[in-house]
N, C-alpha and C positions, 0 to 999 in steps of 0.2 A: 504494500500500500504506500502511496506517496507520503513523504515526510511532511507532517503538519508544521506550519509556522503560526505562532501564537499572537493574537492581538492583545494589546494592553490598553484598550480604550477605557476611559472613565466617563461618568455622566457629564463631567465638565467639558471634556473634549467633544463628546457627542453633541452636547448642546451648542458648542461653538460651531461645529460643522453644520448643524441644522440651521443655525442663525445665518450662516453664509449661503444657505440654499439647499443643502442635502436634506431630503425627506421633509422639507418645509411645505407649508401650504402653497407657496409659489411653485414648488417642484411639481405638486399634483395639478395645479392649473396648467402648467407647461405640458404635463402628460396629456391632459384632455385636449389641448390644442394640437399636440403631436398626433394623436389618434385621428383627429379630424383631417389633418393634412395627409396622413397615410391612407385613409379611406378615400378621400377625393383623388389623390394622386395615383392610387392603384387602379383607376379606371382603365388605363391602357392594358393591363393584364387580362381583362375580361371583355372589353368592347368587341374585339374582333371575333370572339367565339359567338357572340350574339348576332352579329350582322353578317357573319360568314355566308350563309345561304343567299342573302340578298345581294352581297357583293359578287358572289359567284355568278348569279344570274345576270347582274348588270354588266359585268365585264365579259360574259360568255366564255368562262374558263372552267377547267375541271376542279375537283375538290382539293387535289394535291397542290395545284398552283395557288388556289385561294388561301390555302393554309400557310403559304410562305410568309404572310404578314405576321402570323403568330410567332414563327421562328425569328422573324426580324425584330419584333418588339422584345423578345426574350434576350436576344443578342445585344440589343440596345441597353437593357438593364444590366447585362454582364459587363459591358464596356463602361457604361456610365457610372456604375456603383463606386469603383475605386476613384475615378476622376472627381466625382461630386464629394466623395469622402475626403479627398485631399484638399479640395477647396474649402470644405467645412473646417478642417484642422487649421487652415491658414487664416480664414476670414470669419469664421463662425457660421452657424447653420442658416442664418437668414440669406446669405449669398447663394448657396446651391438651391434652396427651396424656391427663392424668387426666380432664379434662372430656370429651374425646372418647370415652374408654372408657365413662364413665357414660352419655353420650348414646347410644352404639351399643347398650350393654346394654339401656337402656330402649327404644330403637327396635326392636330385634329382638323383645323381649318384647311390645311393643305391636302389632307387625305380626302376631305369632303369634295374637293375640286379635282381629284385625280382622274385623268382621262384613261388610264390603264392600270393593270395590276402592278407593274413595276414601280410606277409612281406611288401607288397606294402602299406598297411594301416599304419603299424607301422612307416615306413619311413616318411609318410606324417604327422603323429601326433607328433612324438618325434623330428624329425629333421626339416622338411620343415615348419611345423606349428610354432614350438617354434622359429626357426630361423627367419621366416618371421615376427613374432610379433615385432621384434626389429625395423623394418622399419615402424611400424604403430604408436602405442601409444607413445613410447619414442621419436621418431622423431617429432611428433606433440607437445609433451610437451617441447622439446628442443627449437623449433622455437618460442614458446610462451614467452620464456625468453628474446628474442631479440627484441621484439616489445612492445611498450606501447601505443602510439597514434593510431596505425593502427593494433593493436593485433588481432582484430576480422577478418579482411580480410586476414591477414597473416596466421592465423590458418585455415581459410577456404581454401585458396589456397593449403596449405600443406596437409590438409586432403583430398583434391580432388585427391591426388596421387593414392589412392586405386581404385577410379572410373576410373581414366586414365588407370590403369593397366587392369581393366575389359574391357576397350574399345580397348586397343592395343594388349595385349597378345594373346587373342583368334585368332586375325587375323594373328599372327606370328606362333602360335603353330599348328593351323589346317592344313595349307598346308604343313608344315614340317612333321607332323605326317603322312599325307597321302603319302608323297613322300619317306621318309626314315624310317617311323615307329615311334611309340611312344617311344620305348626304346632309339633310337638314339636322338630323340628330347629331352627327359628328360635329357640325359647325356649332350647335348649341353647346355641346360638351366643351369645345375649345374655349368659348366665351366664358362659360362657367368656371372652368379651371383657373383662368386668369383672375376673374372677378372675386372668386372665393379664396384662392390660395395666397394671393399677395397680401391681403389684410392679415391672414393668419400668420404669414411669415414675419410681418412686422411685430406681431405679438411675441415672437421668439428672439427679438433683437438683443436682449440681455445676454451677456456672455459670462462664463465662469472666469473668475480672476485666478491668477497664479497663487494668490494668498490663500484662497479657498482650497485649491488643490494641495497646497502645502499642509493645511490644517488636517485634510483627510489623510494624507500620507503619514502624518505624525500619529494617527490613531493606531498605527501598526508598528511593532517594534522594529520590524524589517520587512522589506518587500521580498517576495519569493525569488530565490536565485535558481536559474535554470541549471540542470545537471550538466556535467562535463560532456561536451560533444553535441549538445543541443543549443544552437544559437537561436536568437530571436527569429531570424529569417527561416531556419529549418523548422521551427515550431510553426511558423506561418504556413509553410508548405504543407506540413502534416495536417493542419486544420483545414486547408483548402482541399486537399486530397480526401479527407474525411467527409467534407461537405459534398464533394462530387459523388462519392461512393453512396452515402446515405440517400441522396436525392435521386440518383439513378435508380435505386431500388424503389423509392417512394413514387416515382413517376408511373410505374406499372399500373397500380390501381387507380391513381388520380386521373391519368390521361385516358386509360382504356376501359374503365369500368362500364361505361355506357355501351361500348361495342361488345364487351364480354357478355353483358346481359342479353344483348340482341342475339349473339351467337348461341346462347343457351336456350333461346326461345322465349325469354321473359319480356322482350320489348324494350325499346329505347326509353320509354316513359319511366319504367322501373329503374333503368340505369341512371337517368337524370336525377331521380329521387335519391338514389344511393349516393350520387356525387354530392348532392346538397346535404345529405346526412353526414357524409364524411367531413365536409368543410365546417359544418356546425359543430361536430364533435371535435374538430381540430382547434376551434376557439377554446372550448373547454380544456382541451389538452395543453394548450399554451399557458393558460391561466394556472392550471394545476401544477405544471412543471415549473412555472415561475415561483410558486410557493415552495415546491420541492427544492429548488436550487437554493433558496434562502436558508434551507435547513441542512442540506447535505453538500452543497457546493456544485459548481457547473460540471466538473469532470465526472463526478459520480452520477449526476443526472444524465449526462450524455451517454454514459455506458448503459444506464438503466433504460432510457428511452429507445436507444438503438436495439438493445436486446429484445425489448417488447415489440418493436416493429418487425424484427425478424420472426418472432413467434407468430405474430398476426399474419404475416405473409405465408407462413407454413399452413395456417388454417384455411387459406383459400384453396389448397389442394383437396380438402374434404368438404368444401362448401359448394354443393352443386344444386341445392334447392333454393327457392326464392327466399324463404325465411332465413335459412342459414346464411345466405349471401348478405341479407340486411344486417344480421347480427355481426358477422365477421367484418363488414365494412364499417360498422359503428365502432367496433373494437379497434380497427386500424386507424380510424380518425382520432380516437381517444389517446393513442400513443404516439402517432407520427408528428403531431403538431408541436410537440415539445422539444424535438431534436434541434431545430434550427436556432431557436433562441439560446440554446446552451453555448453555441459557438460565440455569440456576442459576449456572453458573460465570461467565457474563458479568456477571450481577448482582454476584457477589462481587468481580469485577475492578474495577468502576466505581462501586460504592456503599459507604458505610461499613457495617461489620459490624453496627452497631446498627439498621440498616434492613433487614437481610437477610430476616427472617421475613416482614415485610409485603410487600416488593418481590418476593421469590420466590413468595410466595403468590399475588400478583396475576398474575404471568406464568404459573405453572403452572395457575391457574384458567382463564386464557385458552386454554391448550392443551386443557383439558377441554371448554370451550365449543366449541372447534373440532371436537373429536371428535363432540359432540352434533350440531353443525350439519352436519358432513359425512355422518354416518350418516343423518340425515334427508333431506338434500338428494340423496344418491345414491339412496335409495329413491323419492323424488319424481320424479327424472329417469327412473328405470326405469319407474315407473307411466305416465309421459307418452310414453315412447319404446318400451317393451317390450324394452329392450336395455341392457346394462350398458356397452357401448362408449362411449356418450356420457357416462356417469357417470365412467368412467376418464378421458376427456378433460377433463371438468370438474375432476377432482382434479388433473390435470397443470397446469391453468391456475392453481389456487390455489397449487400448489407453486412455480410460476415467480414468483409474487408474493413468496413467502417468500425465494426466491433473490435477488430484487432487493433486498429489505431487508438480508439478510445481506451481500450484496456491498457495498452502500453503507456499512454500518457497518464492515466490514473495511477499506474504503479510508479512511474518515474518522476512525475512532477510534484514539488512540494505543495501542500494544500493548507489553506487557512482553516482554523477551527471555527466553524460557522456559528456554533452555539454562543460564542463570545459576543456576536453582534445581534443575536436574535432577541 
């Protein structure tokens, strides 16, 4: 087990930190604003899935070509995350959020005027994806700076914004697209992003001072020291690989559950309900693991959540009935949502606050790359075998690689005794 390092905080130092902003009423207000930003800015992750059939018919293309815009927006998030995180480290969160709002607004407007699929995909990748990335990793990294005692649950609440976007935006976009068309709907989304996100960005203009950071650092007798042979950049690489591995596995049910249900004869409607159930359970998972992290630490929580995800993937091999599929999908949602937030908290545990935006952006971008890889790979395996059973087995293999990294880090890295701050 990792070597613990002990905190020596007292009520006086905790009070001083809270007065400076950590776990204060202002921090919770900032959290609420951050969740709103993440929910609004997450529209780009879900909009294309809703309007895809309309876009396909408008451009006269096949389903594969129409799906390129989803790949483009995910790649935009992957590239934009570290860039926006770096900008946040240098200038504060208001800069990337404001820039992201403008890019998203322009991107949706440009997509609404696209004459062909390549223009539509380009707007999603370069503008909507990159712009939307500012409200994902950088916002989560920023909120982690404002909490100490309840950092786990705060990050969990903030990171649930992307799931809330998935629950809310399709219900808004679908009826609008049916009534006024997808082009007018996209134009309206662009205007709304700029009008709503810029004022919210201004609400986050206050920055953490170095004095506050020094007070927080003084609450620990010493910062964790990485073991010999494990440099900060090597740890960063391991965390990014772990993110790719876990989300490659996670993508199999998330991306293909609707098609899987259709293949089993249960229809796409049941598949859509299962996907909604999975995302709803994912919010519960993130909140629950936020509390768990505050009790046992991020590395232990990462190992636990990854192991539970592997177990739930195994259950899909025996879930061939409609009821059993609903049950297993709910279980999968209840465990998978907690994995990604643990990476944010591991970074905050072992790196300086001044590097949080860049390093968290890199790790979360790796998880999105894993989702893109896993979604494509599962489809390719199905095309080759005409069965999703091999795709589930492939996902399990990637999950085991994630468990191996999580277990090694848990054993090797020093860990704080979390009861001292509970």
